[in-house]
N, C-alpha and C positions, 0 to 999 in steps of 0.2 A: 831295858834289855833283859832284865830278870822275867818281866811277865810277857816276853814276845811268845806268841803261840807257836807250838811245834806240832806239825800235823804228820802223822805217820801214816802207813800205807792203809790200816783199818778207818782211820778217821778220814783219809781222803776219799775213800770209797763211800763212805756214809754220807759225806758232804756233798759228793759230786757222781752220782751213779752216771754209768756210760752214755746212756742217751742224752742226759743232760749236758755232758761234756761234748758230744756231737753238736748239739744245738748251740752251744756258746761259740764253738769254732765258726760254725755256719753264720751265727749272728755277727761275728767280728769281721768275717771275709765279705758278707753280704752288705754290711753297713758302713763299709770303708773304714773300720777302725783296726786294721791290721797294724800289728806294732813293727817297728823297724828292727833288723837284727843283722848284723855282720855275720860272715862266715865263721863257723866256730873255729878255735884254735885247737891244734894237736901237739900235745908233748909226749914223746915216746919216753917211758920209764923203764927201769929194770924190769918190772913185772907185767907191763902192757902199755896202756895209754892213758893220759889224762885230758880230758876234753873241758873246755870253757866255752860257755854258750849265754851270751848275754843278749837283752832285748829291751826296747823301751818304746812307750806309746801311750795312749789314753789311758791305759790299765794301769800305768806306773812303770817301774823299771824291774829287771830281775835277772837273776845270773844263775845257771846252773854248773855246778862243778860233779863232772862224772869220771870214774875210773873204769876202764874196761880191762878185765884182767883174764886172758884165755885159759890159764890153768885153774882158776876157780872152780869150775864145775868137778873137775876131778877131785877137788878137796871137800866137796859138798856144799860150796859157797856159791852165791849168785855171780854170774858173770859181771853184772854191772852193779855198781854201788855209786851213790850220788846224794847231794844236798841242793836244795834250791831256795834262794832268799829273795823275798818279794819286798819291794820298797814303794812306799805311797807316791801317787802321781805329783803332788805338789810339794808336800813337805820333804820328800825322799827320806822318810823316817823307815827303818825296817818295820814292816808289817808280820811276817810270819817266816818260819823255816818249814820247809816241807820236803818229806822223803823223796830225794831225787829219782831213785829207781822206781817207786810207784807212780811218781809224776810222769816219767817216761814211758811206763807201761800204758797208763791211762791215756795219755795225748797221743800216743803212736797208734793205738787201738782206736781211738776217736777219729784221728784224721783220715784213717784208711776207711773207717764207717762213713765218714762224710763223702768221700770218693765214691764208695760203693753206693750209697744213696742215690747218687746222681748218675752213675755209670751202668750198674747192674740191673739186669732184668728185675722188675717188681716181684716175680715169681721164683726167684732164685732161691733154691732150697737145699742144694747139694754142694757142701763145702768141703774142701781139701785143705788141710794145715800141714804144710811143711815145717817141721820142728816141733817141740814138744814142752819148751821152757816157758818163761815168763810171757813173752811176746805172744806165743801160740795161745797160751790161756786168755791172755788180753784180746786177742783177735777172736776167740771164740764168742766171748761176751759181745765184742763189738759187732760181729755180724749178725747175732741174735738180735741186737737192738735196732737193725734197720731192714732185715730181711728175715722171712719166714723159713728159717733153717730146720730142716728135718733130719737130714743124713749127714754125718760127718767121717771123713776119713783122715787119719793122722800117720803121716810119713816122717820117721825119724830114725837116726842113726841108733839112738838109745831104746831099745825095746821096752825097758822097764818104764822109762818116762812117758814112752808113747802110750802104754796099756794105761798108765795112771791117768792121763789126759782123757783117753777113751773112756774110763770109768766116770770122770767129772761129766763128760758129756751123757753118758747114760743116765747119771743121776738128774740131769736137766730133763730127761725124757725123749733124748735124741736117739736115734738108729746110729751107733758110733762104732767103728772097726779101726784096728791098725792096718793100713795099706802100704803099697808101694807106690814108686812114681808113676806107674800106669794108672793109678786112680783117677788122675786128671782127666782122662778119656771121658769120664762120665760126670764133670764138674760144671757147676753154673759159677762158683766162686773158688778162687784158689788164694791162699795167702801164705807167702814164703817169710818165715820168720825163724831163719837160721843164722849161725855163724859161718856158714861154708863161704869159702873164698872163691869157688868156682860153681857153674850152674848145678841146679838141682832139679830144675825144670826142663824137660823135652818139648819145645814149642809145637814141635809136629804132632804132638799127641792132644793137645788143646782143642776143644770143639769150638766152632764158631759160635758167637754169642757169649762166650765166657768173659767174665772179668778177673782180672789178677790184681791183688795188692803185693808189692814186693818191698819189704821194709828192713831185711836183715843187713844187706851190707851198704856202707856209707862212706867208702874209699874209693878213688879213681882206679884202683888195681883190683877190686874185688867184685863180684857179682853173684846174684842167684839164678838170673834169667839169661837163657842162650841167645844167640844172635836171632834164631828163627822166631822166638817169643816176640822179641822186639821188633824185628821186621814185618811181622804180621799185624802188630798192634796198633791202635789209636792210643797215643801215650799222653797221660797227665801227669804233671809233677807239682810239688809245693811251691817252688820257685824256680825260673830259669837259670838264675844265678847259681842257686845252691846245687842243682841238678848237673849243670854243665861244669861246674868245679869239682863234685865229688862223687856223683853216681857212676860208678864203674859198670853198671848195667847198661848205661847209654855210651859211656865214653869209649868202651871197649869195642863195641860194634861200630861207631864213629871211626875209630882209628883203623877198623878193618875195612871201611869203605861200605859197609852194609847199610848206615843210614847217615843223614846229615843233620845238623842241629835243628833244622826246621821241622824233623820229624816229630817234635814235640808239639802236640795240638793246642794244649792250653796248660794254664796253672790253675791252682786250686780256686783263687779269686776269680778267674775268668770263668771257670766251670760253675761256681755258684751264681756268677752274673749273668748266666744264659748262654755261655758259649756252646756250641753243639759239637759235641765228640761222637756220640754214637749217632751214625746216619743210618743204620740198618739194624735190626735184630740179629744179624749175622755177624757183625762187627766184633772184633776180639778187643777188649780194651785192657789197658795197664795202667795203674796207678804206681809211680816210683816215688817212694818217700825215702829221704836221707835223714829226716828229722830237722826241723829248722826252729830256732829259739823263739820265735813268734808264737809258736804253738804252746809251748811251755808256759808263757807270759799269760796268754788268754786263759789257759785252764787253771792256772794258780790263781789269776784274780776272780775267777767265777767260783772256785772252791773258798777263797779267803771271804768274799763278799757274804757267804752264807753263814760264817761263824756268828755274824751280829744279826742275821736275818731273824 
C-alpha cells in the first residue's frame, strides 16, 4: 500500500489530456466495454452531501467518494472534494488513488465533449458557458477539444469569477466576454455548469441548430433547463436508468405533462453506435448529464494505464 500511486490534479491532466479522455470514453462506448454501475448513493450530512459511486467492468473496479458542500465557495474552498480508488481487473488489488474532484471535472467535460462531437454542428464556434467554476473551466477545454471555438460568453452570478474565466479564454486566443442569459440567442453551443436549483436558461431564446450540454443538476428536484428547452430538444442522456431516476431537468417537465419518458431519443452508447438524433440542421439538441460512475472508471483506467506506458 505504501507504493500505491497517488494521482493529483496536475498529474491527471498530464497523463490524460482532454481529447484523449474523450477518445477513451468513445472507445469504451463504441466497443461494448461499458462498465456496469449502480445508481449513486446519497447521504445527507450536516454540511452537505456525501456521494458514493462504484463501477466494475473490463477496466477493473473503482469507487469514487465525493462530498458536495454548498457553503464552501463562500469560504474560498471548492464545492466538491473527493477521492477515487481504482482496483485491478483480476487480482482486485488497489492500483491507484486519484484526486476525485479533478477526475470529476475531467470526465464530465469529456462526456459533454463526446456528446458534442456527435450532436453539434461541425462548424460550431460560438460558446456560452453558464457558471464560472471548475466545471465551466473544464467545459471550456472540452469544447475546444472537439469544435473550433472562437467566441465565448460567460454567464455567472459571480462577476469576479466570470471575469477570471474570460481572461483565461482570452489567453487562449478567444474572443471572450462576460454576458447575460440573452447571450444564448447567438450561440452554437451552450454548457450549463451551475449549482442553481432552478432554470438558468430560457429555451425560447435558443436558436435552431444549437446544442446544449447540461451538467450542473443531478437530483430529481433541481434543474438548469426550463420546460421550453426540453420540449423543443432532441434529448440524449448517459443512461436512461440514471436520467429517469436523478435528472430533474427531465423529471420536472415529465411531472408537468410537458414530455413523456420516450422524449429521450438515445443514450450515449446508442449515439456512438449510430443512432440518428439530429435529423435536420435546425434541430435543437440537448445532452443531459447527471454523472455516471462508468465514466469515472473508464477515465481512471485510461490514466493509470499511462503510468507505466
